[in-house]
C-alpha positions, 0 to 999 in steps of 0.5 A: 499499499502506498502513504500520501507523501504529504502525510509521512512527511508530516509524520516525520516533523510533527514527531521529530518536533515533538521528541525535542520540545516534549519534557520529560514525563515527571514533568508533565500529567501524562494523559496516555501512556505507550510502551513496547512490550517487552518480551523475552520471546520473537515476534510471531507475527510478521514486520508489517502487521502492527498490533497494539494493545488500546485500553481505556484507564478508568483511573480518577483525578490524582491517580496512576494512569497505568495503576488502576484498572482497564474499563475498556480493551481492545487489541487491534492488528494493523497491517501496513502493506494491506491497510486492513485492521481487526478490533478483538474485543475482549469484555473487561469482567474476562473472568481469567488466569493472570499470571502470578495472581491466580484468576481474577477479571483480566482487568485486573491485570493492569492493577497488578502489573501494569501495561506488561501485565495486561499484555501479558494476560491479553495474550495469553486468552487471544493467542496474540502478544501485542506489540505495543499497549497504549493507554487512555485516561478521560482527559486524554481520551477527550482531548484527542477527540476535541484535537480533531473536532469531535467525532461521528459514531453509527449506534446499533441501538437508540438509548438515552444518558443524562450528558445528551438529552436527545440520547443516543439514536440508531443509526447516525450520531454526531458527538462532541468529546465529552459525548464520545466518552459517555457512548464508549463507558455506559452498557446498562441501557445496552441490550447485551450490556460489556459487549455491546460496549465492547462493540460501541468502542469498537465504532468508536475507534471507525469514528477516529479513524474515518474522521483522520482520512476525511480531514488529513489534508486539511492543512493544520490538521494532521499535526494539531492530531498528532500533537495531541496524541504525543504532548501529554504522552508518557511513552518509552518509543522512540521518534522513528517507532512513534513514526512507523507506529503512526504509518501504520494508524494512519494508513489503516482505511475506516472500511477494512477496520472489522471489529469483533467482541469476544462472547460468554456466558456471564454469572458470579464469582465470589459475589463478583459478576463476571464473564466467562470469555469463550477461549475458543472463541477467543483463541480461533480469532487471533489465529484468523488474524495473526498475519495479516490483521484481517478477519477472514472467517468473521467472529 
């Protein structure tokens, strides 16, 4: 796949400037985090396929972004050659084995061991090891949506919420940053609760990509978007690696970004509501998309 020259130049320049002017993480408030997954194992997928574990942290003001539970869990595969992408949604209450901590909800992995343990738990469940973990909090997500001028989502369901008096309609909805955050967080008004919420989170990712691809040639748009993403980011990636990842993300075609949510029955363990996620389905999705970030056999 060929990428427009202007987009590549913009990404390279903005990331290079950001690397020079960005203060150390200790001197600023990090609303997002991007880290490389540390593993002793060899990469299990081609170099032109990148896997990013995208997490929404439930950290409140004063809490460390990567030291609380993960509220949203999406394993996203990106194919640099074809422009295709895959999203595998993992319900946050999935009851799994967490290395060194026994069985618990998968989102507790972040609390126990940060992004690295979270990546390990998802990899053991899906069978695909992410290359990176991207975590955003409430403020970080709203800042990114604000930088691109809001988003338009297509909802499968109509539901209400106090932050949007007119409600969320079935079909097209134009959302401001706070409404977008709520769209990806609510579950109680949805027919299948956490499963539908995970699907809504995938639609939010598509909406952001649609917005970027539709306005990428607009002067200043890409610059504002990239700077909003990196200006308050805590990352251990070099500018060259940030550039490659940004290139992968902006090269994905929205129509080729498909998503599935891991299913399973719900129940209770020790009085807590959990999801007994289907490991068979999770592994099947991982095996299907590992090599080319494409779901060739559906959900």
